N, C-alpha and C positions, 0 to 999 in steps of 0.2 A: 715798457716798465710795467713790474711786477707789484703788485699790491699787498703790502701785507697787514694782516687782521691784528690787531690789539688783543692781545691774549693778558693782559692784566685784571684784576678782580676791583669791582668796585669797592671804595671806601665805604665803611659804616658809620653814621652819626650817633653818638652818643649821647646820654646823657649831660645837659652842661651840667657844672660843677659851682654849685652860687660859695660864694668867698667874699666877705668885706662888703655885699651887699650890690655885688659886680657878678654877673656869670661868666665864667669861662665855659667857652665852646671846646668840646671833643671830639674825635673823633678816631676811630680805628686804622691806620691807612691800609687801603687794599692788596697792596704787592708786598710788603714788608711786614705787617701785622704790627709794627707801632703803635701805640697810642700816643696822639698830637694834642697839645693843648694850645687851645690861641688866645692872647693877652696882650692890653696896650703896651707898644714899647716904646720906651723914652726914644732911643737910637732911630725910629722910625716917626718921627712928628707924632707918636701915641696911634699910630695906626695897628691894627692888628697882626701879631707875629706869631707864629708857631715853634712851639718846641715840644721834644720830648718828657721836658721835666717840670713835673709838677709845682714845684717849690720855685724853680726860677719864673712860669706864670704868678703865682704867686705875690711874689717880691714884685714883681711889673705892675699887677694889681695894686699893692700900696703904695708903691713910685707914683703911680695915675693919680691915685686918690689926694696925697699929698700935694700933687702938681695943680690939681685942682682947687683944691683947699687954699694953697696960696694964689692963683690965680682967677677964681670965680670963687667964693667961699658961697655965695647963694646957690650954688649946685650940689654941694655938698649936703 
């Protein structure tokens, strides 16, 4: 069996973006060069989800803060 060596490049972690008191993590994908943003996603029970669109990430943060305000007002 022949072994293949991975030829992709490492992703680069970028500075996080502060938005509405929340930190949106960002990175530059090593193979594609796309910038990706991590945000809390309602569709995934508020776990981190990655997107290439910063506006989508910001909307996710706003929805998450609204969800926290409705369920746990002391955390907001």
